[in-house]
N, C-alpha and C positions, 0 to 999 in steps of 0.2 A: 275532655276525654274522657273517651267510653270504656267502662267495665268489662271485664270478660264475662260472657253469658255463661251462667251456671246450668250444667248439666240436671236435670232432675234424676234421671236415672241413676246418675253416679252418688247424688246426694242420698238418695232411697236406700242404694246398695252399701254406702256407709253406715246409715242409721241401722239397719239392718244387721249388718256387721257388728257393730259395736255393743246391740242387744245380744245378739247370739255370743259374743264373746264374753261377755258380763253373766250370764246365765249358766255359761260353762264353768265360769271362775267360780261363782258360788256354790254350784254342785261340787265341785272339785274340795272347795274348801270345808265345804257340809262332810265332805265323806272320809275326811282326816288329811287332806295335803295342803299343806299351809306351807307360806313365804313364796318362793320363787316357784316352786313345785303347781300351787293352785294356776298360777298365769300362764306356766308352759302348756296345761292340758287345753285352752282354747286352740293356740298355737298348732299342736299339735293335731288337734282334728280338723280345723280349717286347711290346714297344708296338705292333709291327706285328703282332704275333698278336692281340693284345686287340683292335684296332683293326680288323681283319679281322672278328673273331667280331662285334662291335658294330656292323658295317655288316650283315652276315648277317643278323642278327634284325631292325634294321629293315626291310629290305627282305622277309622274311620275313611281318612282321607287316603290310606295305603289299600283300603277295600279290604281289611283281613277284621276278623272277628274279634270282639272284646270283652270275651264273658270274665275275666278276671278284672279289670278295670270298673266294668258295671258293678260287678260285688264288692268291690272297695269302696265305691263311689257311693253304694248303698248301706253299708257299715257306716262311714262316715256321716251320711246325712241322716242316721239313726242317730247316733250318738248326739248331733246338733240338737234334732229336733226333740230327741228324748230330756235333754237338760232345758228345752226352753219349755216343754210342757212340765218338767217334775217342781220346777221352781215358780210355776205361776201358783201356786197354794194348793197343791194337789198330794205336796209332799212334805213333811215336817222336816223341816231342815235341822231342824236342832235334835232328833233324833230319826237320822237317816238306818234303814233299815242294812242288814249285814250282808243281802245278796248285791246290794247296790255298791256298798263299801269293796267289794270282790271286783266289779266290773271295774269300778272308776282305778283300781290298783293295777288290775290287768292290762288296761287300757294301754300304756307304754310299749310291753311287749307285743301287743296286737299290731298297735302304728306301725312300730320298726319292721316287725314283719312284712306287712302291707306294703310299705314305702321300698322295702328292697326288691318285693315282687314286680311292683310297678317300674322301677329302676331299670331293673336289669334282667327282665323277664322279655324274651324274643326281641333282644336289639336291635334286630337287622329288620324287622319287620317296618315297612315304610320307607325303607330306604333303598333304593336302586343299588344292586351289586355291579359294580364298574369291571368290564372284560378284562382282563390281566395283558397286558403289552405283550404282543409277540414278539420274541426276541431277532434283533436284526442280524442276518447271516452276514458273515465278513465277506466282502468282495476284493478278490484276488487278480491282481495287474498280471497280465503278462504280455510279455515283449512277443509282437508278430514280424517275423522276419521277412521282407518283401522277397517275392519269389525273385529266382536267377534270371536275367534276360539272356532269350535264345535268338539265333538269327531269324531274321525274316524269312519264311518259305517263300515269297512272293505269291502274287495273286491264285486262289485255288480254281480250277475248274470247275465252270458253272454247270450244274446239274439239273437236270428237267425237275421243277419243284412237285413234291405229292402233298395232295389234297391234305389239311389238318383240319382234325376232327374239333368243330366246336367244344371248348371248354367249357365247366361247369365253373360258375362262380366258387370259390373256394369257402368251407364254413369257417366260422369266426371260429377262434380258439376257445376252449371251454376255460370258464372262469376257475381259478385253482380253488382248492376244498378251503373252508374257512376254519381254521383251528381255534374249536371251542373249548375253552376249562372245563374240566369235570364238575368244579364245586360251580360254575356258572349253571350247566343243564341241571345240576342234582337240585339246585334252587327253582331254576325254572320248572321243573316238573311238579314240584310243591305249588307254586302258583299256578298251574295247568291243573293239578289234581282239585284244588280249591275252586277254582272257576268252574270245572265240570260239577263240583257238588253243588255250586250255589245255580248255576245256569242248564244245568242237563246237556250243554253241550261242549265239544272240545274247543281252546282256546284258540283264536286265531292269530298270525303273525304280527299285527298292527298293534293289539291289545297287550299281546306277552312284549313288543318293542316298549309301549308305554308303562307296562308297570316293572320292566326291569332298567329302563332307561339305555339300551343299547342300540348302536347304528340298525339301520334294516336288513343288512346282508348277514349282521349277528341274529337277528330275530328269525331270519329265513334258514338261517342254519340251525338255529336249537329248536324249530318248529319240527322242523323234518325229522329230528335226532328223536325228538319225543312221538312222532307219529306210530 
């Protein structure tokens, strides 16, 4: 029986996470947070770090800027690194300075604010807007009465046939205009402005179709309205 192979990267991540968790707990406890509160601090810091990283990945996949996610990622990383350095002998945990007690006591409100912004800020970014379905028009069935029979007038006299000019091929009927919701046009305009700001060129129909996740005829109609 072969034992499952252990991934050294996961082992290293588990060891580093456990050490960072313990350092944050020790620092919170030294700053006056005892009992379950001292254990909640490292959970809060690590969750904010993971949430900010996940938000950055989502916004990067959508091609949107992520300054807020980077800010909260740096804040959580600073809190984690600061606890690791402070508990390495550079700080007397028996006599924690007042400013550090203030920072530790104010961390829950800061982490709650950052987590709320990450969870609810720009909720529509990265998710294509689905076009609204056009309402189906009712079809009214009418009965068509057959024409009344007429008497056969007999064969008509044969007249000399006049030359018939050559008929030009009929032009294909024009495609009906696509009804685009105003909300979808506004969302597309924001995407187009962001694309122009990043690339310096107007957005094309294919790029807009991929960003919005709409059919090609919708993308062409929206591009025509943005021009």
